[in-house]
C-alpha positions in Angstrom: 40.3 203.7 -53.9 38.4 202.0 -56.7 36.9 198.5 -57.1 36.8 196.4 -60.1 36.2 193.2 -61.6 38.0 192.2 -65.4 36.8 189.1 -67.0 37.8 186.8 -69.6 35.4 184.6 -70.7 36.3 181.9 -72.9 34.7 179.2 -75.5 36.9 176.9 -76.7 40.6 178.3 -77.7 39.0 182.1 -77.8 39.1 184.3 -75.4 35.9 187.2 -75.6 38.0 190.9 -75.7 36.5 194.5 -75.9 38.1 196.8 -77.8 37.8 200.2 -76.3 37.1 202.9 -78.4 33.6 204.6 -77.8 33.9 206.9 -74.8 36.0 210.3 -76.2 39.3 211.0 -73.4 39.2 206.4 -72.4 42.6 205.9 -71.1 42.3 202.7 -72.7 41.4 204.6 -76.0 42.5 201.7 -78.6 43.2 198.8 -76.5 42.3 195.7 -76.1 40.6 194.4 -72.6 38.9 191.5 -70.9 34.8 192.6 -69.7 34.2 194.0 -66.7 34.0 197.1 -64.1 33.2 199.2 -60.9 31.9 197.9 -57.8 28.5 199.6 -56.8 28.7 199.1 -52.6 27.0 196.7 -50.9 28.0 194.6 -54.1 30.4 191.2 -54.1 33.3 190.5 -56.6 31.4 188.0 -58.0 27.7 189.8 -58.7 30.0 192.4 -59.8 31.5 190.5 -62.7 28.2 188.6 -63.5 26.7 192.3 -64.0 29.6 194.1 -65.8 29.4 190.9 -68.7 25.5 190.8 -69.5 25.8 194.8 -69.4 28.8 195.4 -71.8 27.9 191.6 -73.3 24.4 190.1 -72.7 25.8 186.9 -71.8 24.8 185.8 -68.6 27.8 183.8 -67.5 27.7 181.2 -64.7 30.5 180.6 -62.0 33.5 182.7 -62.6 37.0 181.6 -61.4 38.4 183.7 -59.6 42.0 183.8 -60.5 43.7 186.7 -58.6 43.7 190.5 -57.7 45.6 193.5 -59.8 46.6 196.4 -57.6 47.1 200.1 -59.9 48.6 202.2 -57.3 47.6 205.9 -58.7 47.0 205.0 -61.9 46.4 207.2 -64.7 47.7 210.1 -62.4 44.2 209.2 -60.4 42.8 206.7 -57.7 44.2 203.8 -57.0 42.4 201.1 -58.8 41.8 197.0 -57.4 40.9 194.6 -59.3 39.5 191.5 -59.3 40.0 189.7 -62.2 38.0 186.2 -63.5 37.5 183.7 -65.8 34.2 182.2 -67.4 33.6 179.1 -69.6 30.0 178.5 -68.8 27.8 181.3 -69.7 24.0 181.6 -71.7 24.0 183.5 -74.9 25.8 185.2 -77.9 28.1 188.4 -77.1 26.7 191.4 -79.0 28.9 193.2 -81.4 29.6 196.5 -79.6 28.6 197.7 -76.6 29.2 201.5 -74.8 32.6 200.9 -74.5 33.5 199.9 -77.5 33.8 196.5 -80.1 33.6 193.1 -79.2 35.0 190.2 -80.8 36.2 186.6 -79.7 40.1 186.1 -80.3 42.2 183.0 -81.2 43.9 182.2 -77.4 47.4 181.8 -79.5 46.8 185.7 -80.8 46.1 187.2 -77.5 49.2 188.6 -76.4 49.8 190.1 -80.2 46.8 192.6 -79.6 47.3 195.9 -78.7 47.0 195.6 -74.3 48.3 197.5 -71.4 51.8 195.8 -70.6 50.9 194.2 -67.6 48.2 192.3 -69.0 50.8 190.0 -71.0 51.9 188.7 -67.7 48.6 188.5 -65.6 47.1 186.8 -69.3 50.0 183.8 -69.1 49.8 183.6 -65.1 46.4 182.4 -65.8 47.0 180.3 -68.9 49.7 179.0 -65.9 46.7 178.2 -63.8 48.4 181.0 -61.1 46.8 182.5 -58.0 47.8 185.9 -58.1 48.6 189.1 -56.2 49.8 191.7 -58.5 51.1 195.2 -57.8 51.1 197.7 -62.1 52.8 200.6 -61.7 52.2 202.7 -64.9 53.9 206.4 -65.4 52.1 208.3 -68.5 50.6 205.1 -69.3 53.6 203.2 -69.6 54.5 200.6 -67.1 57.0 201.5 -64.6 57.2 198.5 -62.6 55.4 195.7 -60.7 55.5 192.9 -58.4 53.4 189.6 -57.6 53.0 186.7 -55.2 51.8 183.2 -56.0 49.4 181.0 -54.3 49.6 177.2 -54.9 46.4 176.2 -56.8 42.9 175.3 -54.9 42.5 171.6 -54.5 
């Protein structure tokens, strides 16, 4: 079981995205993702997402907002992945142009779904825009989405 975070940093009507492509054999090669990574032992999801965004972009995010939880059983024929999904609108600094995993770019929100994304991302990016709180499961086989399900919770007051 692998615990991870995923963050979509927002600036006005743009989202900071990472185009993966630097690591040989990367399952995400060529795809665009938010920023994030694996929790280290004893780390909270909030501390992880702040650290991962800093490591990948140089930005210091403030008050990340939790949108939901994703489950990816047997992802890529391997371990089950569990990801806490955040957004962040408050941050300090300017992002680097690249990191160890690929290229960073501010993308117009209207064009996000036109990017080469994992199929499941198209679902939860819409849910985030609708401010829905979710717990979802996405099952991939041979890098293709074969099923998904979701439970939604009332928005926070």
